[in-house]
TORZALUM-926671 format. One record per atom (N, C-alpha, C, O): atom name; residue in one letter; x, y negated, z negated. Coordinates in nm, 3 decimals. Layout:
N
- CA/A/X/Y/Z
...
//
This chain:
83
- N/M/4.001/1.305/-5.891
- CA/M/3.889/1.219/-5.868
- C/M/3.839/1.158/-6.006
- O/M/3.818/1.230/-6.104
- N/M/3.822/1.024/-6.007
- CA/M/3.793/0.968/-6.131
- C/M/3.627/0.952/-6.129
- O/M/3.565/0.924/-6.026
- N/P/3.575/0.971/-6.241
- CA/P/3.423/0.947/-6.256
- C/P/3.388/0.791/-6.249
- O/P/3.467/0.704/-6.287
- N/W/3.269/0.767/-6.199
- CA/W/3.224/0.620/-6.206
- C/W/3.218/0.578/-6.344
- O/W/3.187/0.661/-6.430
- N/G/3.245/0.464/-6.374
- CA/G/3.242/0.419/-6.519
- C/G/3.379/0.419/-6.574
- O/G/3.403/0.364/-6.681
- N/W/3.473/0.481/-6.501
- CA/W/3.617/0.471/-6.547
- C/W/3.672/0.332/-6.526
- O/W/3.678/0.291/-6.410
- N/G/3.712/0.255/-6.624
- CA/G/3.757/0.129/-6.621
- C/G/3.638/0.024/-6.584
- O/G/3.520/0.055/-6.570
- N/M/3.686/-0.092/-6.573
- CA/M/3.588/-0.195/-6.536
- C/M/3.548/-0.185/-6.384
- O/M/3.637/-0.189/-6.299
- N/G/3.423/-0.171/-6.350
- CA/G/3.383/-0.158/-6.204
- C/G/3.427/-0.026/-6.145
- O/G/3.468/-0.019/-6.029
- N/G/3.419/0.070/-6.218
- CA/G/3.453/0.217/-6.166
- C/G/3.602/0.220/-6.111
- O/G/3.631/0.303/-6.025
- N/G/3.690/0.136/-6.154
- CA/G/3.822/0.139/-6.102
- C/G/3.837/0.052/-5.980
- O/G/3.947/0.042/-5.926
- N/W/3.735/-0.008/-5.937
- CA/W/3.744/-0.088/-5.813
- C/W/3.767/-0.233/-5.858
- O/W/3.830/-0.303/-5.778
- N/G/3.733/-0.284/-5.958
- CA/G/3.719/-0.424/-6.003
- C/G/3.867/-0.479/-6.051
- O/G/3.968/-0.409/-6.061
- N/F/3.857/-0.600/-6.075
- CA/F/3.991/-0.668/-6.128
- C/F/3.987/-0.702/-6.265
- O/F/4.069/-0.777/-6.317
- N/G/3.877/-0.639/-6.336
- CA/G/3.859/-0.667/-6.483
- C/G/3.848/-0.817/-6.507
- O/G/3.791/-0.887/-6.423
- N/V/3.899/-0.869/-6.616
- CA/V/3.875/-1.006/-6.653
- C/V/3.925/-1.095/-6.551
- O/V/3.866/-1.203/-6.537
- N/F/4.020/-1.070/-6.480
- CA/F/4.074/-1.175/-6.374
- C/F/3.962/-1.182/-6.269
- O/F/3.923/-1.290/-6.223
- N/G/3.915/-1.071/-6.237
- CA/G/3.801/-1.079/-6.127
- C/G/3.685/-1.154/-6.164
- O/G/3.626/-1.225/-6.083
- N/M/3.647/-1.140/-6.293
- CA/M/3.537/-1.218/-6.362
- C/M/3.565/-1.371/-6.359
- O/M/3.478/-1.451/-6.325
- N/V/3.684/-1.405/-6.395
- CA/V/3.731/-1.531/-6.394
- C/V/3.734/-1.604/-6.262
- O/V/3.691/-1.719/-6.247
- N/F/3.788/-1.527/-6.166
- CA/F/3.797/-1.573/-6.028
- C/F/3.646/-1.586/-5.962
- O/F/3.622/-1.676/-5.882
- N/M/3.557/-1.500/-5.997
- CA/M/3.424/-1.514/-5.948
- C/M/3.354/-1.635/-6.001
- O/M/3.283/-1.703/-5.928
- N/L/3.376/-1.665/-6.143
- CA/L/3.321/-1.776/-6.207
- C/L/3.384/-1.915/-6.138
- O/L/3.308/-2.007/-6.108
- N/V/3.508/-1.922/-6.119
- CA/V/3.565/-2.023/-6.051
- C/V/3.514/-2.049/-5.911
- O/V/3.496/-2.163/-5.870
- N/F/3.491/-1.941/-5.840
- CA/F/3.467/-1.949/-5.694
- C/F/3.312/-2.007/-5.693
- O/F/3.279/-2.088/-5.607
- N/W/3.227/-1.966/-5.784
- CA/W/3.096/-2.012/-5.780
- C/W/3.082/-2.159/-5.837
- O/W/2.993/-2.234/-5.796
- N/V/3.165/-2.194/-5.925
- CA/V/3.159/-2.327/-5.971
- C/V/3.200/-2.422/-5.860
- O/V/3.139/-2.527/-5.840
- N/L/3.319/-2.380/-5.781
- CA/L/3.356/-2.454/-5.666
- C/L/3.254/-2.468/-5.555
- O/L/3.241/-2.573/-5.493
- N/I/3.181/-2.357/-5.530
- CA/I/3.074/-2.371/-5.436
- C/I/2.966/-2.461/-5.479
- O/I/2.928/-2.549/-5.403
- N/I/2.913/-2.446/-5.599
- CA/I/2.811/-2.531/-5.648
- C/I/2.868/-2.675/-5.648
- O/I/2.797/-2.763/-5.599
- N/A/2.980/-2.705/-5.695
- CA/A/3.024/-2.851/-5.685
- C/A/3.035/-2.903/-5.548
- O/A/3.007/-3.021/-5.525
- N/G/3.076/-2.820/-5.452
- CA/G/3.079/-2.857/-5.313
- C/G/2.954/-2.891/-5.259
- O/G/2.940/-2.982/-5.178
- N/I/2.854/-2.814/-5.306
- CA/I/2.710/-2.845/-5.248
- C/I/2.648/-2.966/-5.312
- O/I/2.573/-3.036/-5.244
- N/V/2.675/-3.000/-5.446
- CA/V/2.646/-3.110/-5.501
- C/V/2.710/-3.230/-5.436
- O/V/2.643/-3.330/-5.409
- N/L/2.826/-3.222/-5.411
- CA/L/2.910/-3.346/-5.339
- C/L/2.850/-3.370/-5.210
- O/L/2.819/-3.484/-5.176
- N/L/2.829/-3.256/-5.128
- CA/L/2.767/-3.273/-5.000
- C/L/2.634/-3.349/-5.008
- O/L/2.615/-3.447/-4.936
- N/V/2.538/-3.303/-5.098
- CA/V/2.413/-3.356/-5.098
- C/V/2.430/-3.507/-5.146
- O/V/2.357/-3.590/-5.092
- N/R/2.519/-3.547/-5.239
- CA/R/2.527/-3.678/-5.274
- C/R/2.574/-3.763/-5.164
- O/R/2.521/-3.873/-5.146
- N/W/2.675/-3.718/-5.083
- CA/W/2.739/-3.787/-4.961
- C/W/2.614/-3.805/-4.858
- O/W/2.595/-3.913/-4.801
- N/L/2.534/-3.696/-4.839
- CA/L/2.425/-3.710/-4.736
- C/L/2.320/-3.821/-4.790
- O/L/2.272/-3.900/-4.709
- N/V/2.287/-3.826/-4.913
- CA/V/2.202/-3.914/-4.971
- C/V/2.256/-4.057/-4.951
- O/V/2.184/-4.147/-4.907
- N/E/2.372/-4.074/-4.981
- CA/E/2.441/-4.197/-4.968
- C/E/2.445/-4.254/-4.828
- O/E/2.437/-4.374/-4.804
- N/Q/2.457/-4.158/-4.737
- CA/Q/2.451/-4.206/-4.588
- C/Q/2.327/-4.241/-4.544
- O/Q/2.317/-4.316/-4.447
- N/G/2.215/-4.191/-4.610
- CA/G/2.086/-4.224/-4.561
- C/G/2.024/-4.361/-4.615
- O/G/1.914/-4.403/-4.580
- N/R/2.109/-4.424/-4.706
- CA/R/2.056/-4.562/-4.759
- C/R/2.094/-4.669/-4.667
- O/R/2.205/-4.679/-4.615
- N/P/1.985/-4.759/-4.648
- CA/P/2.008/-4.876/-4.564
- C/P/2.120/-4.973/-4.629
- O/P/2.119/-5.005/-4.748
- N/G/2.212/-5.015/-4.539
- CA/G/2.303/-5.094/-4.584
- C/G/2.420/-5.032/-4.644
- O/G/2.510/-5.102/-4.690
- N/S/2.424/-4.908/-4.644
- CA/S/2.532/-4.844/-4.703
- C/S/2.652/-4.796/-4.614
- O/S/2.753/-4.742/-4.659
- N/A/2.626/-4.824/-4.474
- CA/A/2.742/-4.791/-4.385
- C/A/2.859/-4.872/-4.419
- O/A/2.851/-4.995/-4.423
- N/S/2.968/-4.809/-4.444
- CA/S/3.089/-4.873/-4.490
- C/S/3.183/-4.897/-4.373
- O/S/3.195/-4.812/-4.285
- N/G/3.248/-5.010/-4.371
- CA/G/3.351/-5.025/-4.270
- C/G/3.482/-5.023/-4.337
- O/G/3.490/-4.963/-4.444
- N/P/3.587/-5.084/-4.285
- CA/P/3.721/-5.075/-4.343
- C/P/3.724/-5.119/-4.493
- O/P/3.674/-5.229/-4.517
- N/G/3.768/-5.056/-4.584
- CA/G/3.792/-5.106/-4.725
- C/G/3.651/-5.074/-4.791
- O/G/3.627/-5.129/-4.898
- N/G/3.559/-4.994/-4.739
- CA/G/3.441/-4.970/-4.810
- C/G/3.336/-5.081/-4.799
- O/G/3.241/-5.078/-4.877
- N/E/3.348/-5.172/-4.715
- CA/E/3.264/-5.283/-4.692
- C/E/3.136/-5.250/-4.616
- O/E/3.146/-5.177/-4.517
- N/S/3.014/-5.298/-4.654
- CA/S/2.895/-5.272/-4.572
- C/S/2.898/-5.359/-4.460
- O/S/2.975/-5.455/-4.454
- N/A/2.815/-5.330/-4.367
- CA/A/2.804/-5.404/-4.236
- C/A/2.756/-5.546/-4.274
- O/A/2.798/-5.642/-4.208
- N/L/2.665/-5.565/-4.382
- CA/L/2.639/-5.692/-4.405
- C/L/2.738/-5.787/-4.477
- O/L/2.734/-5.909/-4.469
- N/D/2.829/-5.715/-4.550
- CA/D/2.944/-5.781/-4.607
- C/D/3.022/-5.830/-4.487
- O/D/3.056/-5.948/-4.487
- N/I/3.054/-5.753/-4.384
- CA/I/3.145/-5.795/-4.284
- C/I/3.066/-5.905/-4.194
- O/I/3.129/-5.992/-4.133
- N/L/2.933/-5.898/-4.189
- CA/L/2.871/-6.009/-4.124
- C/L/2.887/-6.142/-4.190
- O/L/2.913/-6.246/-4.129
- N/K/2.870/-6.132/-4.311
- CA/K/2.887/-6.255/-4.401
- C/K/3.018/-6.321/-4.382
- O/K/3.028/-6.443/-4.376
- N/K/3.132/-6.229/-4.371
- CA/K/3.270/-6.280/-4.368
- C/K/3.277/-6.350/-4.236
- O/K/3.329/-6.460/-4.224
- N/R/3.220/-6.279/-4.129
- CA/R/3.229/-6.332/-3.989
- C/R/3.165/-6.476/-3.994
- O/R/3.222/-6.572/-3.943
- N/Y/3.049/-6.486/-4.055
- CA/Y/2.975/-6.609/-4.056
- C/Y/3.062/-6.715/-4.131
- O/Y/3.072/-6.828/-4.083
- N/A/3.122/-6.683/-4.242
- CA/A/3.204/-6.769/-4.318
- C/A/3.324/-6.808/-4.246
- O/A/3.364/-6.923/-4.266
- N/R/3.387/-6.736/-4.168
- CA/R/3.498/-6.769/-4.095
- C/R/3.472/-6.858/-3.970
- O/R/3.563/-6.918/-3.914
- N/G/3.336/-6.862/-3.928
- CA/G/3.299/-6.942/-3.821
- C/G/3.299/-6.857/-3.693
- O/G/3.292/-6.919/-3.587
- N/E/3.307/-6.732/-3.689
- CA/E/3.311/-6.648/-3.575
- C/E/3.179/-6.638/-3.506
- O/E/3.171/-6.616/-3.386
- N/I/3.067/-6.656/-3.590
- CA/I/2.935/-6.652/-3.527
- C/I/2.869/-6.775/-3.597
- O/I/2.909/-6.827/-3.701
- N/G/2.760/-6.814/-3.519
- CA/G/2.679/-6.931/-3.565
- C/G/2.567/-6.889/-3.662
- O/G/2.552/-6.769/-3.687
- N/K/2.497/-6.971/-3.711
- CA/K/2.371/-6.952/-3.803
- C/K/2.271/-6.863/-3.734
- O/K/2.227/-6.764/-3.792
- N/E/2.234/-6.896/-3.607
- CA/E/2.135/-6.815/-3.537
- C/E/2.176/-6.683/-3.512
- O/E/2.097/-6.592/-3.535
- N/E/2.292/-6.659/-3.468
- CA/E/2.343/-6.517/-3.454
- C/E/2.349/-6.448/-3.585
- O/E/2.308/-6.333/-3.591
- N/F/2.395/-6.505/-3.687
- CA/F/2.408/-6.438/-3.823
- C/F/2.258/-6.398/-3.870
- O/F/2.231/-6.286/-3.912
- N/E/2.172/-6.495/-3.861
- CA/E/2.026/-6.451/-3.908
- C/E/1.978/-6.343/-3.811
- O/E/1.920/-6.246/-3.861
- N/A/1.994/-6.346/-3.692
- CA/A/1.943/-6.236/-3.605
- C/A/2.017/-6.101/-3.640
- O/A/1.948/-5.999/-3.648
- N/K/2.147/-6.096/-3.660
- CA/K/2.216/-5.971/-3.697
- C/K/2.162/-5.928/-3.834
- O/K/2.130/-5.811/-3.854
- N/K/2.153/-6.019/-3.923
- CA/K/2.118/-5.990/-4.052
- C/K/1.975/-5.925/-4.048
- O/K/1.952/-5.827/-4.119
- N/K/1.886/-5.974/-3.970
- CA/K/1.747/-5.920/-3.961
- C/K/1.761/-5.768/-3.902
- O/K/1.691/-5.675/-3.942
- N/D/1.851/-5.759/-3.813
- CA/D/1.863/-5.623/-3.750
- C/D/1.913/-5.526/-3.853
- O/D/1.870/-5.411/-3.850
- N/L/2.001/-5.564/-3.944
- CA/L/2.061/-5.474/-4.039
- C/L/1.964/-5.445/-4.147
- O/L/1.965/-5.331/-4.192
- N/L/1.883/-5.530/-4.193
- CA/L/1.784/-5.520/-4.298
- C/L/1.655/-5.482/-4.247
- O/L/1.559/-5.469/-4.323
//
């Protein structure tokens, strides 16, 4: 039977490799939380909804108006809804 204090962690730990693993583990957890918060904040901004290619809804609306798919009245009404 080994006494407590034998080796690092009483013989139960992984020594330096365990400490490095835990450091990497916590860095990844914190980075994941930061990225999640940034993504959630970005989703909450008006006009930040992205369509194909990262375009906002307003950009898509402007292109539809420029192509003649919608008229000025419809463009202005939809623009007002978006903003």
